[in-house]
N, C-alpha and C positions, 0 to 999 in steps of 0.2 A: 191776850188779844180781844178775841170776842167779847170781852166786857168794856173794854175798850171804846171798841167801836160802836158798841151798843150806848153808850154814856155820849161817846159825841154825835150821835145820829139824835138823840134826844137832844142834843141842846140847839136842836134847829127850831124848839116848839119856844127857845127860850131870848135867843141871842138872833142878832140881824143874818143876814143870810151869808154876808161875805167872811164874818169872822168864823162862824159855825164850818163853812166849807172849808175853807184854809183848814181850820182844826181836826175835821174829818182827814181833809189830803196827808197832812202832819203825822195823822194815826196811822191810816196807811202805810207810810214809809214814801211818801210823795212830795218834792220838793224840786220847786221850778222856777228858774230867773225870766222865766220871758212867762210873767203874768199881768194882765191888762188890768189895769185898775178904771171902774167906770163909775159914773156917776150915780147909775142903777138904771136909768132909762133904756126902755127899748129901742127908740129911735137909735140913741147914742151910741148902741152897740151896733146897731145896724149899719150908720155911718163909718163907723172906725173900721169894722168887718170888710166894707167893701172897697176899703181906702187901697188896697192890695190888690192889682190888677192879679197879679197870681194866683191869688187866692179862689177855690173855688166859690161860684155866687151860691151865696146862706139862701136857701129855700123858704122863705116865709112862709108859704103856706102849709108843706111839712111839717114845717118846726112850733104851727099854729100863734103866731108870732102874736095876733090880735088878742091873745091871754095872756100873753106876758104882762104882767104890773112892774118887775122888776128886774134889772140883769146887775148885778153888784160884780162880778168874776168870770172872768173868762183863763182860764190857764194852758200853756203848751207841756205835758206831762213830758209825751218823749215823741220822735219822729211820727209824725201822721196819726197823732191821736191827741186832742183836743178835748177841753174839759168847760163845759159850760155849766152855770148853775144860776136857775132863774125861777122867779116868782111866778104862777097863774092862777087865773081864777078858779 
């Protein structure tokens, strides 16, 4: 398992972020039908995330959104635990 995780982490260097992130989650045993597919734009993520009035507002300052360059994947793994993959400068 440890070698599989290492291999999947190394794919982040050669693959686009979304498939690398999904492969890592699969290796770790996480599968969720609640995965939001995004166009990669941080603005699109924020727009989609903030549409839900029941959701906690996303704190852009704490998340340093200004440094993000890509947001291709947002996944709901278990109740109250969500996972966001993004690239930053």
